N, C-alpha and C positions, 0 to 999 in steps of 0.2 A: 476557435473552435477547439474541440473537446480531445483532449487525449487520455490514454488509458495504460496507466501501466502496471504489467502482468506480473506477479509474485508465483510463490510456488502452486503448483498446479494449473497453471494458468501463462502458459507459453504461446499461448495463441489463441485466435479466435475464430470459431470455426464460423458463426454468423456474421464475419463481415467479408464484404467482397473487394478482396485487394486489388490498386490501382497500380500501385508503385511500392518502391523499396527506394530508400535513402541510405546510404551510406557515408557517414561523414566524421570529420575529425573535428573538434571544439578546443578551444583556448585552455580546456583541462583536459585534453586527453579524448582517449576514444569513448563513445556509450557503450552499453552493455552489449548492443546490438545494431545492426539497420533498423531505421524508423520504418514502420510498414505503414501508409496509409492504404485508405480505403473507405466503404459506405456500411453503414449498420440502418438497415431500414432507409436507406435513400439518403441518411446523413454523414457528412465527411469527418472522419475521426482519424486520430494517429495512436497505432500501439507501439508499444516498446515491451520487450521483456526482461524484466530488471535481471534477473539471472543468467542472461543470453539465452537464443532458442535452444540450445543443447541443456542448458540450466546446470553449469561449469560454474559460476560466480556464486561465492560464497558472501553471506551477505557483509562480513565484513571487508570486504574486498571490493565492493560493488562502486564504480565509479559515481555516485550519486549527483557531484556537479556538474559532469560531462552530459549526463541522460537529463537533468532539467534544463542546461542551457541549450541542448539539443530542440527539446520540446518548444521551447521558448522561442529560439530562432527561426521554427517552423509555425510560427503565428498560433501556436495553444496558447488559448486564454485561461481553460479548465483543465485541472489533471486531476482523475480521479486513480485511487492507488488501490491495487489488490492485492490484500497481504494476509499470510495465514497467522493464525495465533494460537497459542494454549489459554484455555477459558481458567481464569483462576475464581472468579465468581462463579457462584454454585449452579446459576441458573444457566450459566453461558455451556453446554453441552457442544460434543461434538457436532458439528454439522451447522452450529448456530450462526448467525450472521448479523454482525454489529456494525454499526455507523458510530466510531468512536466521535468524540466530542475534547476530548484532553487527552493530554500526554505527559509522560516523564520520561528523560534520558538519561540512561545509565550507560551508553558508550563511549568509547573512549579512544582516542589516535585518529579519528575518521575526520577527515576536510568538511568542515562544517559550517564555511561560509565564503561567500564571492569575494567579501571584504577583509582578505588577508594579508595584503601588502601595504605597503608604507607608500605605493603611489596612489592610493584611494584615500579618501577621508576616513577619518574613524565612525562607521555608522553603526547604531544601536536599533533595532529592529522589534517592535512590539510583537510580543507573542503571547498575550495574555489567553486569545482564543486560538489556539495553534490552527485549527481546522475553519478552512471557508463554511459559514454558516448557510449561506445560500446554496453552495454546492450538496452541502450534507443535506438539506431539505429539499432537493431536486433528488437525490437516492433514495431518501426514504418515499416521496411520491412515485419514484418508479418501482421501487419494492410493491407500493400497494395497488400500483396499476395492472402490476401483473402477476398478483396473489400472493406473493412471498412474504415471510413474517422478517423481519427486521428487529432488533434491540438499537432503539432510539438513546445513543450517549454510551458513555465509559471511558475508563481512562487506560489508556493504551501505555506499557510500559515497554521502552526501547533498551534491549539489553544488546551486548557485542556479539555474541555468537563465534564461531558456528556451533559450538557444545551447547545443549539445552543446561535449563538451571537444577541445580539442586532444589530438594524438598526444601530447606532452610532457606535459601534465597527468594524461592517462592513466598514463605511466609513473610520475610521482609518488605517485596513487592506490596503483597496484602496489606500489611502494616501502615505502607506509603501512599496506599490510597487506589492501588492499581485494581482491575477488574480484568485485564486481559495482558499476556505478555509476546513478543513479537521481537524481530532482529531488523526490519528494514525500517522503522516509522520515522527514524531518524539517522542521519540528517537530511533526509528525503522534503520532511515537512519543512522545517526552516528554510531551506533554499527555495524551495517554491516560492514562500513568503517575499523572501530578499527578490525574487525577479518578478514578484507582482502576479502572481498566476493563483488562481483562486484552484484551493487545493482540498480535497478530502480523503475518504479512504472506507474502503468497504471490508471490512474483516471478518475472515472465513475461520471460525476455532475448528483446527484440526484434530485437537487432541484437550486433555484435562491435563493443565500444568502440573508438575511435578509435587507428588504427595496429596495430590485430589483426585476424588472419583477412581475412576478405572488407573490412575496414573499413580495410586496410591504408595509402590514400589518401584515402578519402573513406568517410562513412557513406553509403548506399544507401537514401536517404528511403523512398524508390518501392519498396524491399522491405519496411518495417517493418509496414505496413498487413495484407498478405497473411500473414505470420508471426504477428501479432497473433490476426487472427480465426481461425486455424487453432488457436492454441495458447489462444485463449479457450475455444474448445468443450472443451477437457480443462477447465480451470478451473470452467467452469460444472457440469460432473460431480463435480469436486472439492467444490464447494460444496453439492451435493446431499447426499453421503454426510456432510458436515461438519454439517450441519443437522440428519440424522439422530441421528449422534452426540452431539451438545450436546443434543437433543430426549429423549434416552435418560434 
């Protein structure tokens, strides 16, 4: 089953016919909210709002382990994450959509593995290609089917948050090879890998990163919501096509 994790700007799916909601507790605590089950174009999906349905959970405080465990326990096999990012690369202007293929983790102090107790054997998980290529290609195909343009590939820098970055930090991320910056890509991606889930992301560029473009001197937060609202309309159309592709 396809699962969708909604980020900032996507706390619900108006194009989803809801059939039931499930409040649950996991061995790792409570997920961000109830799992919402339903159908998109007749195909079953699960939806979860990463920051809670009222958008009250900051990126560093999301219970990523509970979220991923909960989706896996309900037979999700593929997970597509919707995440807002700041564009570092010059062509990633606000409103752009990207299907990243690499990630760099700058977060700290987050529970980032299911294998962290002495009751479990030491487990090293391959993370050479952090995103599931099969699901990445399905997202790209879904975008093409509904006439939406997406950038294929890019390096996602996952930072701690909730504050935004300084211009100097963005310069550093660029030197490290990052194309975009967000706050929720990790440990979500590695936890999905540890659970054997096929995981990919659709990154929505909400603004230029600090020191870039219109964010040269400050990130204009008042403009972000308008950009996200417009872009999420495109994302919902892509998800409709993705549900059909996944259901075929």
